[in-house]
C-alpha positions in Angstrom: -150.7 4.5 -60.7 -150.8 7.9 -59.0 -149.1 9.5 -56.1 -150.9 11.5 -53.4 -149.5 14.8 -54.6 -146.9 16.1 -57.0 -143.7 14.3 -56.0 -140.8 16.5 -57.3 -137.3 15.2 -57.6 -135.8 18.6 -58.5 -136.4 22.0 -60.0 -133.4 23.4 -61.9 -132.3 25.6 -64.7 -130.3 24.4 -67.7 -130.4 24.4 -71.5 -133.0 22.4 -73.4 -130.7 19.7 -74.5 -133.0 17.9 -77.0 -135.3 18.7 -79.8 -138.9 19.6 -78.9 -141.3 22.5 -78.8 -138.8 24.4 -76.7 -135.9 25.1 -79.0 -132.7 23.0 -78.4 -130.2 25.1 -76.5 -132.8 27.5 -75.0 -132.5 28.4 -71.3 -135.2 26.5 -69.5 -136.4 25.5 -66.1 -136.9 21.8 -65.6 -139.4 20.3 -63.2 -138.3 16.7 -62.8 -140.8 14.4 -61.1 -139.9 11.4 -58.9 -141.3 8.0 -59.9 -141.7 6.1 -63.1 -143.8 3.1 -64.2 -141.1 1.9 -66.7 -137.6 0.7 -66.3 -135.7 1.5 -69.5 -132.4 -0.2 -69.8 -130.6 3.0 -71.0 -132.4 5.4 -68.6 -130.0 8.3 -67.6 -132.0 9.4 -64.6 -132.3 6.1 -62.8 -132.5 7.9 -59.4 -136.0 9.2 -60.4 -137.4 5.7 -61.2 -138.3 4.8 -57.6 -141.5 6.0 -56.1 -139.6 6.7 -52.9 -137.9 10.0 -52.4 -138.6 13.4 -53.8 -140.5 16.3 -52.2 -144.3 16.1 -52.2 -146.3 19.2 -53.2 -150.0 19.1 -52.4 -150.2 22.7 -53.5 -148.3 23.5 -56.9 -148.1 27.2 -56.2 -144.6 27.0 -54.6 -143.4 25.2 -57.7 -144.6 27.9 -60.0 -143.1 30.6 -57.7 -139.7 28.9 -58.0 -139.6 29.3 -61.8 -137.7 32.3 -63.2 -137.6 31.4 -66.9 -140.2 31.6 -69.7 -139.6 28.1 -70.8 -140.6 25.2 -68.6 -139.9 21.6 -69.4 -141.7 18.9 -67.3 -140.0 15.5 -67.2 -139.3 12.7 -64.8 -139.5 10.0 -63.9 -142.9 10.0 -65.5 -145.2 13.1 -65.1 -148.4 11.2 -65.9 -148.2 9.0 -62.8 -148.5 12.1 -60.6 -151.8 13.1 -59.1 -153.8 14.2 -62.2 -155.9 16.9 -60.6 -152.8 18.6 -59.0 -150.8 18.1 -62.1 -153.4 19.8 -64.3 -153.6 22.6 -61.8 -149.8 23.1 -62.1 -150.2 23.3 -65.9 -153.0 25.8 -65.6 -150.9 28.0 -63.3 -147.9 27.8 -65.6 -150.1 28.8 -68.6 -151.7 31.7 -66.6 -148.2 33.0 -65.8 -147.2 33.0 -69.5 -144.8 30.1 -69.6 -144.0 28.0 -72.6 -144.8 24.4 -71.5 -143.3 21.2 -72.8 -144.0 17.8 -71.2 -141.9 14.7 -71.8 -143.8 11.4 -71.3 -142.8 7.8 -71.9 -145.6 6.8 -74.3 -147.1 4.1 -72.1 -150.0 6.2 -70.7 -152.9 8.2 -72.3 -152.5 12.0 -72.3 -154.9 13.8 -69.9 -158.3 14.7 -71.2 -158.3 18.4 -70.8 -159.5 20.6 -73.7 -157.0 23.4 -73.4 -154.0 21.2 -73.2 -154.1 20.5 -76.9 -153.6 24.1 -77.7 -151.2 25.4 -75.1 -149.0 22.4 -74.1 -146.4 20.7 -76.2 -146.0 16.9 -75.6 -142.8 15.0 -76.5 -144.0 11.4 -76.4 -141.6 8.5 -76.4 -142.1 5.3 -78.4 -139.9 2.7 -76.7 -137.7 0.7 -79.0 -136.5 -2.9 -78.2 -133.2 -1.9 -76.6 -135.2 -0.2 -73.8 -136.7 -3.5 -72.7 -140.1 -1.7 -72.5 -141.6 -2.1 -76.0 -144.3 -4.4 -74.6 -145.7 -1.3 -72.8 -146.4 0.4 -76.1 -149.7 0.0 -77.9 -150.3 -0.9 -81.5 -149.7 2.0 -83.9 -153.4 2.7 -84.5 -154.2 3.0 -80.8 -151.0 5.0 -80.3 -152.1 7.4 -83.1 -155.6 7.9 -81.7 -154.1 8.7 -78.2 -152.2 11.5 -79.8 -155.0 13.0 -82.0 -156.0 16.6 -81.0 -152.8 17.2 -79.0 -149.6 19.1 -80.0 -147.1 16.3 -80.0 -143.8 15.2 -81.3 -142.8 11.5 -81.2 -139.4 10.6 -79.9 -137.4 7.4 -80.6 -134.2 6.7 -78.7 -132.1 4.4 -80.9 -129.3 2.2 -79.6 -128.9 -0.5 -82.3 -130.1 -1.9 -85.6 -133.2 -3.5 -84.0 -134.3 -0.1 -82.6 -133.8 1.5 -86.0 -135.9 -1.2 -87.8 -138.7 -0.7 -85.2 -138.4 3.1 -85.6 -138.8 3.0 -89.4 -141.8 0.6 -89.1 -143.6 2.7 -86.6 -143.0 6.0 -88.5 -144.3 4.5 -91.7 -147.4 3.2 -89.9 -148.2 6.5 -88.2 -147.7 8.5 -91.4 -150.1 6.1 -93.2 -152.6 6.7 -90.4 -152.3 10.5 -90.8 -150.1 11.5 -87.9 -149.1 15.1 -88.6 -146.4 15.7 -86.0 -142.6 15.5 -86.1 -140.5 12.5 -85.3 -137.4 13.0 -83.1 -134.6 10.5 -83.6 -132.1 10.5 -80.8 -129.1 8.1 -80.6 -128.6 6.6 -77.1 -125.7 8.0 -75.2 -125.5 11.0 -77.5 -123.4 9.0 -80.0 -122.3 11.2 -82.9 -121.2 8.1 -84.9 -124.6 6.5 -84.5 -126.4 9.7 -85.5 -124.4 9.7 -88.7 -125.5 6.2 -89.5 -129.1 7.0 -88.7 -129.1 10.1 -91.0 -127.6 8.2 -93.9 -129.9 5.2 -93.6 -133.0 7.4 -93.4 -131.9 9.3 -96.6 -131.5 6.0 -98.4 -134.4 3.9 -97.0 -137.3 6.2 -96.3 -136.5 9.7 -97.8 -140.3 10.5 -97.9 -140.3 11.1 -94.2 -137.2 13.4 -94.0 -139.3 16.6 -93.9 -141.0 15.2 -90.7 -137.8 14.1 -88.9 -135.7 16.1 -86.4 -132.3 14.5 -85.7 -131.4 15.3 -82.1 -128.3 14.8 -80.1 -128.4 15.4 -76.3 -126.6 18.7 -76.3 -126.5 19.1 -72.5 -124.4 15.9 -72.3 -121.7 17.5 -74.4 -121.7 20.5 -72.1 -121.8 18.4 -68.9 -125.0 20.1 -67.8 -128.0 18.5 -66.0 
């Protein structure tokens, strides 16, 4: 599924609220796209799910000109349902202009086949747990692993309950066995501090061998009431 151009919901500045290639808390410009191919139950940007709305950009140059920060975080919606040629042109322009680029994607779609992306772009890829209602859009761990090979990625799990945590541990074990070298980001739904404490303790007790590859992440922007 693609749109005719880049359909942008909003461009705004805020702190990077979650773990990723851009440090948590760093001042960042967000490019938020309109439209998503999934419907996660706990989505906190429901307004961006619809393919309707947003501002279409056939030419990405005005988007780049609107950015005043070094850090650029591209999110949605889902960036990978945008017109791929225009999207890759946007990334190339951001790179040429010296920006640090991080892209958040929902894990249901392959990453673009473009050689330089693996070196210059950081991808934070979701793996949807059962509470999202979207687990059936995820591939098996081996296929998922091969989709990520050659790219700079971190894999994010949003955890809302015990079933999510069981799935997270299973997928992390499988990917580590396959040789996945990246970090795993564990983020409690609704920025729950209590749930984060439970997750940390359980990881320490059940799979301590992966602790060095885990980043525990709370959604910092929510505590500060920022977008």
